[in-house]
LOMIGU-651277 format. One record per atom (N, C-alpha, C): residue in three letters; x, y, z. Coordinates in steps of 0.001 Angstrom, whole numbers, padded with zeros to 6 digits, always signed. Example, Ala and Ser with C-alpha at 12.3 -4.5 7.8 and 13.67 -1.06 7.14 Angstrom:
# LOMIGU-651277
ALA+013190-005690+007800/ALA+012300-004500+007800/ALA+013200-003300+007800/SER+012850-002250+007080/SER+013670-001060+007140/SER+012900+000030+007870/
END
This chain:
# LOMIGU-651277
MET+061046-012881-052989/MET+059689-012507-053677/MET+058633-012866-052569/LYS+057627-011918-052486/LYS+056564-012024-051515/LYS+055170-012210-052205/ILE+054545-013262-051737/ILE+053084-013424-052518/ILE+052112-013536-051413/ASN+051089-012470-051924/ASN+049931-012034-050860/ASN+048569-012886-051638/ASN+047748-012694-050806/ASN+046212-013557-050967/ASN+046573-014913-051494/ILE+047117-015939-050810/ILE+046990-017176-051199/ILE+045809-017604-050540/GLY+044963-018507-051342/GLY+043675-019087-051029/GLY+042762-018666-051681/PRO+041360-019006-051067/PRO+040197-018567-051785/PRO+039661-017492-051903/SER+040522-016491-051422/SER+039976-015068-051316/SER+039926-014244-052512/GLY+040710-014668-053417/GLY+040835-014029-054771/GLY+040008-014764-055725/ILE+039490-015730-055446/ILE+038650-016677-056396/ILE+037188-016446-056566/ASN+036916-016199-057790/ASN+035546-015862-057731/ASN+034793-014578-057254/PRO+035365-013324-057716/PRO+034931-012283-056833/PRO+033351-011961-057534/TYR+033065-012302-058624/TYR+031574-012180-059092/TYR+030538-012865-057989/LYS+031169-014019-057619/LYS+030186-014939-056949/LYS+029932-014101-055387/ARG+031015-013633-054925/ARG+031157-012768-053752/ARG+030171-011575-053793/GLN+030082-010960-054752/GLN+029653-009771-055182/GLN+027977-010305-055254/MET+027563-011171-055864/MET+026140-011685-055830/MET+025772-012025-054553/ASN+026470-012511-053775/ASN+025988-012857-052281/ASN+025864-011827-051382/LYS+026848-010753-051611/LYS+026489-009594-051148/LYS+025099-008711-051487/LEU+024819-008739-052811/LEU+023573-008530-053205/LEU+022363-009232-052623/ASP+022512-010366-052592/ASP+021383-011261-052073/ASP+021167-010890-050860/ALA+022539-010941-049833/ALA+022201-010725-048456/ALA+021382-009115-048334/ALA+021827-008398-049111/ALA+021257-007017-048849/ALA+019671-007048-049218/ALA+019286-007809-050271/ALA+018036-007854-050542/ALA+017070-008808-049665/ASN+017604-009631-048959/ASN+017185-010558-047856/ASN+016603-009426-046644/THR+017839-008708-046224/THR+017514-007730-045055/THR+016465-006588-045751/GLN+016276-006069-046705/GLN+015234-005380-047033/GLN+013967-005972-047118/ALA+013905-007309-047407/ALA+012583-008102-047553/ALA+011889-008456-046273/LYS+013195-008359-045344/LYS+012475-008774-043875/LYS+012002-007682-043291/LYS+012285-006397-043666/LYS+011786-005082-043167/LYS+010302-004871-043477/ALA+009466-004618-042906/ALA+008000-004488-043008/ALA+007526-002980-042836/ASP+006649-002488-043523/ASP+006055-001201-043124/ASP+005037-001385-041778/LYS+005069-000538-041104/LYS+003974-000573-039885/LYS+003194+000892-039632/VAL+001783+000625-039465/VAL+001301+002100-039103/VAL+000536+001667-038098/GLU+000882+002710-036990/GLU+000061+002744-035826/GLU-000906+004021-035889/ILE-002079+003580-035523/ILE-002954+004722-035292/ILE-003074+005299-033836/SER-003033+006524-033638/SER-002995+007171-032276/SER-004472+006986-031562/SER-004632+007027-030402/SER-005892+006858-029740/SER-006475+008080-030189/THR-005949+009177-030142/THR-006756+010403-030500/THR-007189+010268-032074/ALA-006812+009676-032728/ALA-006904+009634-034439/ALA-008448+008482-034035/LYS-008241+007476-033317/LYS-009237+006505-033220/LYS-010558+007335-032593/GLU-010206+008112-031508/GLU-011484+008852-031153/GLU-012235+009665-032130/MET-011305+010127-032965/MET-011926+011063-034133/MET-012839+010234-035052/GLN-012365+008927-035328/GLN-013063+008290-036602/GLN-014344+007757-035686/GLN-014543+007618-034272/GLN-015660+007355-033860/GLN-016871+008359-033783/LEU-016363+009609-034048/LEU-017277+010767-033972/LEU-018015+010674-035269/SER-019128+009903-035002/SER-020016+009896-036427/SER-021230+010825-036289/GLN-021400+011527-035260/GLN-022357+012529-035022/GLN-022105+013712-036104/VAL-021058+013983-035986/VAL-020615+015068-036786/VAL-020590+014792-038202/SER-020190+013637-038453/SER-020469+013288-039898/SER-021777+013263-040363/VAL-022642+012541-039570/VAL-023997+012505-039877/VAL-024649+013796-040417/HIS-024290+014576-039408/HIS-025163+016091-039479/HIS-024656+016716-040775/ARG-023353+016588-041011/ARG-022637+017091-042200/ARG-023111+016403-043403/GLN-023402+015239-043479/GLN-023748+014517-044570/GLN-025328+014918-044958/GLN-026274+015249-043965/GLN-027481+015603-044202/GLN-027711+016989-044659/LYS-026629+018073-044260/LYS-026481+019450-044590/LYS-026143+019101-046247/VAL-025275+018504-046452/VAL-024453+018287-048215/VAL-025712+017818-048866/GLU-026453+016942-048301/GLU-027588+016250-049277/GLU-028732+017529-049627/GLU-028957+018388-048539/GLU-029814+019269-048473/GLU-029250+020366-049646/LEU-028144+020756-049468/LEU-027554+021621-050471/LEU-027536+021269-051900/LYS-027025+019974-052053/LYS-027088+019364-053059/LYS-028611+019244-053880/ILE-029724+018948-053235/ILE-031013+019273-053621/ILE-031587+020665-054111/GLN-031004+021579-053204/GLN-031378+023026-053752/GLN-030676+023407-054993/VAL-029314+022947-055119/VAL-028537+023206-056392/VAL-029156+022492-057351/GLU-029546+021068-057474/GLU-030283+020628-058468/GLU-031675+021084-058832/ASN-032300+021820-057727/ASN-033491+022340-058208/ASN-033556+023818-058512/GLY-032293+024432-058364/GLY-032036+025851-058745/GLY-032694+026778-057615/THR-032788+026429-056465/THR-033188+027167-055456/THR-032435+027606-054290/TYR-031073+027149-054781/TYR-029942+027700-053621/TYR-029501+028946-054069/LYS-029584+029946-053194/LYS-029404+031261-053423/LYS-028269+031575-052422/LEU-027311+032398-053131/LEU-025866+032844-052382/LEU-026034+034368-051941/ASP-025530+034518-050933/ASP-025610+035806-050147/ASP-024152+036264-050429/PRO-024048+037346-051493/PRO-022743+037959-051748/PRO-022060+038549-050555/LYS-022740+039116-049601/LYS-021960+039937-048488/LYS-021745+038978-047476/GLU-022177+037851-047164/GLU-021807+036875-046346/GLU-020443+035918-046734/THR-020670+035660-048152/THR-019476+035257-048822/THR-018257+036043-048357/ALA-018392+037410-049035/ALA-017321+038381-048716/ALA-016778+038231-047360/LYS-017644+038462-046410/LYS-017204+038321-044803/LYS-016392+037182-044462/SER-017005+035796-044783/SER-016367+034618-044708/SER-014832+034635-045366/ILE-014767+035067-046655/ILE-013212+035305-047142/ILE-012393+036007-046268/ILE-012898+037196-046146/ILE-012063+038303-045191/ILE-012021+037765-043924/ASN-012872+037091-043459/ASN-012320+036395-042015/ASN-011450+035428-041914/PHE-011286+034526-043115/PHE-010627+033334-043296/PHE-009065+034068-043407/TYR-008946+035060-044118/TYR-007463+035407-044263/TYR-007052+036309-043232/GLN-007940+037025-042469/GLN-007619+037574-041281/GLN-006900+036823-040016/LYS-007564+035651-039983/LYS-007165+034633-038956/LYS-005475+034106-039303/LYS-005134+034102-040522/LYS-003613+033909-040776/LYS-002837+034531-040501/
END
């Protein structure tokens, strides 16, 4: 008669499974997310002249809409829509 697995290898398989789960959790906890912003993106963030001009235009339009003086040109709107879809 041959007997295999003599020793502590067959003892407490639940404990071994818990150790494996703890080890997996520790390796996941050590990994951290990292974000790197490219130099091009940093340059784009520094372009404040465009955003200031755009903000001024938005404020002007907002005031015109609130006062009821904002007028739409339907022909220009239609041209813009056509041009937008023709570019694609």
